[in-house]
ROPA-356910 format. One record per residue (C-alpha): residue in three letters; x, y, z. Coordinates in pm, whole numbers, padded with zeros to 5 digits, always signed. Example, Ala and Ser with C-alpha at 12.3 -4.5 7.8 and 13.67 -1.06 7.14 Angstrom:
ROPA-356910
ALA+01230-00450+00780/SER+01367-00106+00714/
end
This chain:
ROPA-356910
MET+03770+05117+01965/SER+03522+05182+01687/SER+03572+05096+01369/ILE+03609+05465+01236/ASP+03849+05536+01531/ARG+04080+05259+01431/ASP+04063+05421+01046/LYS+04179+05752+01153/ARG+04445+05609+01399/PHE+04564+05402+01055/GLU+04538+05722+00877/GLN+04741+05881+01128/ALA+05006+05574+01137/ARG+05041+05623+00744/HIS+05130+05983+00726/TYR+05412+05903+01057/VAL+05546+05662+00770/GLN+05545+05866+00488/SER+05701+06152+00662/GLY+05988+05879+00831/HIS+05842+05912+01185/LEU+05889+05526+01195/LEU+05868+05543+01602/GLU+05544+05738+01615/ALA+05387+05506+01374/GLU+05463+05212+01582/SER+05345+05355+01884/VAL+05009+05401+01704/TYR+04945+05052+01589/HIS+05062+04916+01967/SER+04747+05157+02068/ILE+04519+04949+01825/LEU+04637+04642+01952/GLU+04582+04704+02332/GLN+04238+04756+02249/SER+04187+04545+01953/PRO+04455+04223+02073/GLY+04525+04055+01792/HIS+04400+04263+01528/VAL+04547+04132+01198/ARG+04609+04437+00990/ALA+04760+04620+01294/SER+05002+04322+01368/SER+05117+04331+00958/ALA+05150+04672+00976/LEU+05410+04660+01244/ALA+05591+04396+01080/GLN+05622+04594+00768/LEU+05753+04881+01025/ALA+06018+04636+01124/LEU+06139+04577+00787/LEU+06122+04925+00728/GLN+06410+04968+01067/GLY+06604+04735+00902/ASN+06458+04426+01117/ALA+06411+04173+00888/PRO+06415+03862+01098/ARG+06168+04022+01309/ALA+05954+04151+01060/ILE+05950+03773+00893/GLN+05922+03591+01196/ALA+05585+03834+01314/LEU+05417+03753+00982/HIS+05491+03387+01014/ASP+05330+03350+01329/LEU+05045+03590+01227/VAL+04991+03334+00907/GLN+04998+03049+01119/VAL+04737+03185+01350/HIS+04516+03266+01024/PRO+04612+03049+00769/ASN+04329+03103+00524/ASP+04396+03460+00525/ALA+04509+03508+00146/ASP+04584+03826+00192/LEU+04796+03811+00506/ALA+04994+03544+00314/LEU+05067+03780+00064/ASP+05215+04063+00263/TYR+05422+03739+00420/ALA+05546+03644+00053/ALA+05603+04036+00009/VAL+05816+04071+00340/LEU+06030+03760+00219/ALA+06095+03907-00128/ASP+06189+04252+00060/ALA+06438+04115+00288/GLY+06604+03887+00005/GLN+06464+03554+00054/LEU+06333+03582-00296/ALA+06358+03190-00347/ASP+06119+03138-00015/SER+05910+03399-00122/ILE+05848+03225-00470/THR+05782+02882-00293/PHE+05570+03027-00033/VAL+05288+03189-00288/GLU+05339+02904-00500/SER+05177+02734-00238/LEU+04926+02996-00180/VAL+04769+03030-00499/ALA+04761+02662-00530/THR+04480+02666-00270/HIS+04352+03056-00385/VAL+04363+03008-00749/SER+04133+03332-00790/HIS+04342+03537-00572/TYR+04497+03744-00891/PRO+04720+03983-00668/ALA+04915+03687-00543/TRP+04950+03568-00923/LEU+05056+03954-00993/PHE+05352+03943-00707/LEU+05428+03599-00864/GLY+05502+03694-01177/HIS+05724+03993-01065/ALA+05875+03790-00827/LYS+05967+03522-01096/ASP+06092+03787-01346/ALA+06304+03923-01087/ALA+06451+03561-01018/GLY+06528+03558-01415/ASP+06248+03283-01490/ARG+06082+03461-01810/ILE+05860+03200-01882/GLY+05745+03143-01526/ALA+05673+03515-01491/LEU+05485+03508-01818/ARG+05270+03228-01704/ALA+05207+03397-01367/TRP+05124+03747-01550/TYR+04915+03580-01760/LYS+04693+03413-01474/ALA+04674+03759-01321/VAL+04591+03963-01618/ILE+04338+03736-01754/GLY+04179+03599-01488/ALA+04100+03944-01313/GLN+03971+04073-01636/ARG+03734+03803-01669/LEU+03575+03908-01311/GLY+03543+04316-01466/HIS+03882+04399-01255/TRP+04209+04583-01446/LYS+04042+04665-01735/ASP+04136+05048-01704/PRO+04242+05284-01425/GLU+03911+05296-01260/THR+03877+04902-01178/THR+04244+04907-01091/PRO+04356+04965-00750/THR+04593+05263-00745/GLY+04835+05098-00523/ILE+04880+04812-00783/LEU+04814+05039-01117/GLU+05201+05015-01201/PRO+05288+04646-01183/VAL+04909+04574-01350/VAL+05028+04795-01652/GLU+05341+04610-01633/ALA+05227+04273-01658/ILE+04969+04358-01933/GLU+05265+04474-02147/GLN+05465+04181-02063/VAL+05150+03958-02146/ARG+05127+04108-02458/VAL+05517+04124-02553/GLY+05546+03770-02466/ARG+05244+03624-02638/ARG+05408+03420-02858/GLU+05652+03249-02591/LEU+05322+03170-02395/LEU+05128+03045-02687/PHE+05432+02807-02753/ASP+05469+02723-02410/ALA+05072+02600-02357/TYR+05135+02262-02462/ASP+05521+02267-02411/ASP+05435+01987-02104/LEU+05337+01779-02420/ARG+05629+01827-02640/LYS+05847+01693-02376/GLN+05642+01380-02262/TYR+05578+01299-02641/GLY+05861+01445-02839/ALA+05865+01723-03102/ALA+05745+01519-03393/GLU+05437+01430-03222/LEU+05337+01841-03220/ARG+05504+01938-03582/ARG+05129+02000-03725/VAL+05039+02207-03391/ASP+05296+02411-03429/ARG+05265+02477-03788/ALA+04910+02574-03695/LEU+05060+02798-03454/THR+05269+02950-03677/GLY+05015+02994-03944/TYR+04809+03162-03675/LEU+05054+03429-03563/ARG+05058+03483-03947/GLU+05441+03405-03967/TRP+05335+03237-04297/ASN+05048+03200-04525/SER+04850+02927-04378/ALA+04471+03047-04551/PRO+04300+02730-04653/THR+04352+02692-05059/ASP+03973+02589-05069/THR+03822+02966-05133/ARG+03530+02799-04974/GLN+03632+02772-04663/ARG+03718+03070-04401/PRO+03771+02965-04067/LYS+03676+03274-03867/PHE+03937+03185-03516/PHE+04173+02933-03578/TYR+04279+02727-03876/PHE+04474+02362-03856/PRO+04637+02378-04203/ASP+04725+01979-04230/LEU+04354+01838-04176/PRO+04215+01696-04500/ASN+03997+01983-04666/THR+03659+01789-04666/ALA+03366+01945-04648/TYR+03127+01649-04570/HIS+03290+01392-04383/ASP+03214+01009-04287/PRO+03004+01021-03961/ALA+03163+00668-03910/LEU+03510+00816-03842/GLN+03367+00904-03489/PRO+03417+00563-03251/TRP+03068+00690-03051/ALA+02866+00765-03387/GLU+02678+00417-03431/ARG+02596+00460-03037/LEU+02455+00788-03107/ARG+02296+00666-03423/ALA+02139+00386-03234/SER+01954+00607-02947/PHE+01798+00803-03230/GLU+01424+00726-03059/ILE+01510+00791-02728/ILE+01685+01120-02801/ARG+01350+01207-03051/ASP+01101+01106-02742/GLU+01325+01350-02516/ALA+01325+01616-02764/MET+00940+01610-02875/ARG+00844+01596-02502/VAL+01028+01920-02431/TRP+00920+02068-02722/GLN+00557+02011-02659/GLU+00607+02115-02277/ASP+00785+02490-02386/GLN+00661+02530-02747/SER+00949+02762-02760/PHE+01340+02771-02708/GLU+01585+03044-02666/GLY+01751+03188-02954/PHE+02026+03008-03116/LEU+02246+03317-03182/GLU+02404+03529-02969/LEU+02479+03890-03148/SER+02676+04161-03029/ASP+02498+04520-02996/LYS+02587+04561-03341/GLY+02463+04245-03493/ARG+02131+04235-03638/LEU+01932+03906-03662/LYS+01788+03951-03960/ASP+02175+03925-04124/TYR+02178+03563-04006/VAL+01813+03441-04014/ARG+01553+03544-04253/GLY+01265+03394-04433/ASP+00913+03394-04559/GLY+00740+03198-04252/VAL+00484+03357-04051/ALA+00776+03387-03737/PRO+01145+03257-03896/SER+01347+03181-03609/TRP+01641+02947-03507/GLU+01590+02829-03154/ALA+01797+02582-02950/PHE+01752+02404-02619/PHE+02101+02356-02470/PHE+02303+02071-02308/TYR+02598+02261-02371/ARG+02687+02642-02476/HIS+03016+02750-02523/GLY+03161+02454-02317/GLU+02881+02565-01978/ARG+02693+02307-01912/PHE+02339+02331-01878/ASP+02211+02098-01612/GLU+01860+02185-01573/ASN+01833+02090-01901/HIS+02029+01779-01862/VAL+01762+01681-01567/ARG+01509+01752-01791/CYS+01664+01462-02098/PRO+01809+01236-01847/ARG+01868+00935-02151/THR+02002+01195-02414/SER+02250+01318-02085/GLU+02351+01008-02034/LEU+02435+00926-02398/LEU+02641+01274-02433/GLU+02833+01233-02122/SER+02912+00885-02233/ILE+03120+01058-02548/ASP+03462+01209-02524/LEU+03326+01531-02589/CYS+03531+01853-02716/ARG+03576+02012-02379/ILE+03727+02380-02474/ALA+03717+02631-02142/ASP+03443+02921-02291/GLN+03431+02755-02641/ALA+03326+02365-02657/PRO+03149+02153-02645/GLU+02796+02323-02786/ILE+02497+02108-02825/CYS+02145+02149-02855/PHE+01851+02039-02975/SER+01849+02293-03285/VAL+01492+02422-03402/LEU+01424+02556-03725/LYS+01067+02692-03737/PRO+00845+02676-04076/GLY+00993+02934-04311/THR+01315+02992-04182/HIS+01653+03003-04341/ILE+01961+03050-04177/LEU+02195+03264-04449/PRO+02537+03170-04523/HIS+02843+03164-04291/TYR+03134+03006-04159/GLY+03192+02839-03823/VAL+03510+02963-03619/SER+03790+02637-03649/ASN+03839+02314-03808/VAL+03997+02143-03518/ARG+03586+02089-03451/LEU+03337+01943-03672/VAL+02945+01955-03631/MET+02752+01679-03618/HIS+02385+01628-03687/LEU+02065+01381-03586/PRO+01771+01491-03744/LEU+01477+01393-03488/LEU+01179+01581-03701/VAL+01201+01662-04090/PRO+00961+01789-04268/SER+00974+01799-04644/ASP+01196+02076-04850/CYS+01461+02101-04547/ALA+01819+02110-04612/LEU+02171+02170-04509/ASN+02384+02362-04779/LEU+02762+02334-04805/ILE+02755+02635-05100/GLY+02966+02542-05398/VAL+02978+02167-05254/GLY+02610+02042-05240/GLU+02349+02057-05048/HIS+02215+01760-04768/GLN+01877+01654-04741/TRP+01835+01565-04339/GLN+01635+01206-04274/GLU+01559+01104-03958/GLY+01763+00883-03756/ARG+02063+00947-04020/LEU+02400+01099-03873/VAL+02566+01391-04110/MET+02899+01558-03999/PHE+03031+01832-04187/ASP+03302+02111-04169/ASP+03101+02429-04063/THR+03422+02641-04152/PHE+03353+02573-04533/GLN+03043+02839-04609/HIS+02691+02693-04517/GLU+02351+02784-04498/ALA+01996+02572-04383/TRP+01649+02616-04474/ASN+01300+02483-04365/ARG+01091+02557-04650/SER+00794+02377-04475/GLU+00511+02455-04307/SER+00625+02251-03981/THR+00906+02270-03740/ARG+01238+02081-03829/ILE+01468+01959-03537/VAL+01775+01804-03457/LEU+02043+01749-03212/LEU+02313+01943-03325/MET+02661+01891-03165/ASP+03046+01967-03219/CYS+03298+01715-03217/TRP+03674+01664-03269/ASN+03799+01664-03577/PRO+03871+01293-03598/HIS+04182+01330-03803/LEU+04350+01501-03485/THR+04568+01276-03283/PRO+04497+01224-02911/VAL+04798+01404-02838/GLU+04733+01689-03097/ARG+04343+01726-02922/VAL+04489+01840-02576/ALA+04801+02027-02742/VAL+04476+02241-02938/LYS+04260+02263-02625/GLN+04564+02423-02401/LEU+04638+02674-02672/ILE+04285+02750-02783/GLU+04205+02864-02437/ILE+04550+03040-02405/ILE+04426+03211-02735/SER+04076+03323-02624/GLY+04220+03463-02305/TYR+04420+03662-02510/GLN+04145+03817-02696/MET+03938+03873-02389/ALA+04219+04062-02291/ASP+04249+04262-02621/ARG+03886+04371-02637/ALA+03916+04486-02267/ALA+04254+04678-02378/LYS+04050+04859-02642/ARG+03787+04967-02364/SER+04051+05113-02139/GLY+04356+05318-02087/VAL+04555+04994-01877/GLY+04829+04879-02081/GLY+04758+05102-02395/
end
């Protein structure tokens, strides 16, 4: 039987089911199986028919047998979970689909089903977690952003999931680090709770210092210090001691390439001249990335193995889609990085100056200038408005890396990581919702 003929028979069977002629539909599926023994779709359809005919045990057994024969077929496994739920075996269905998503993490329809199943079982937070996984995961891949990118058959449950995730935002954000609260106690997470309620605008948590304006997330109970002592980082001395090794590798790749990629990633509305200007022949801010928004640039690590080895020995600030950000930062002659703010004070910025001509400086506006010196570390909070310039006729290169604010406790770091990753997912979903009609 050709695939075209088989598709015609499936369509015929579908019409029979819609019109209530279940026996006729069953006959069509059996005819498909006669021509194509073991055909999964036809076998699954027969199981669904058995359920419609009130024979739940037969439907469950049929799909159970199919799953045993095809253990890696996630769609078939989801059909089995759905039949279990339809037959009233909700707890068994949830257990089965939980095992399914454990091995098929990116099967977002399964997460969607799990959310609705847990909601039916009265597990509100469990439902929200599953819906979040479904919606955010699918949208990261370009699905479920609008009716055109959402299969018609699941449009309604997708819209409901998006709405539930929106309404349940506060619950999900507090749940992001609830495991830590249970393990270490509420007192250890009190500052994180305050930061979160401030983020949710339940109180005015804006920095008291008007020079400080985080663009993304503010942790109010950290020292409002612009420049920090690099020695607060336990690995700072190792970094400083590796100055010559790192500089040698930076000089080699710079001589080989002569130009790196632009440091800035601007939106379609962004304009480079709003961020970088200068009176040089070709003012620019360039970077040789080891990490960018948490993504590892493996090729660059290979090209600079000793720098890479040092970086990987450090407890880096790792937040999915956010951090670390580590690079050889290059300011071409006559370049001025205009005043701007960083994203969050949970991270600080460390510079190891590698090549510094005269008349180059970092300036935290209203706080003071810092003149880079080769081999001398400087650490600062970039949520304070800052700028930098190279007014010389030579290139300036520093190793730039973000790092955890050392005034966070180890438990707070883990909590902040988990919290910000959830917030980032929400931001992505919000952007998608503005572009679409789903969940609007």
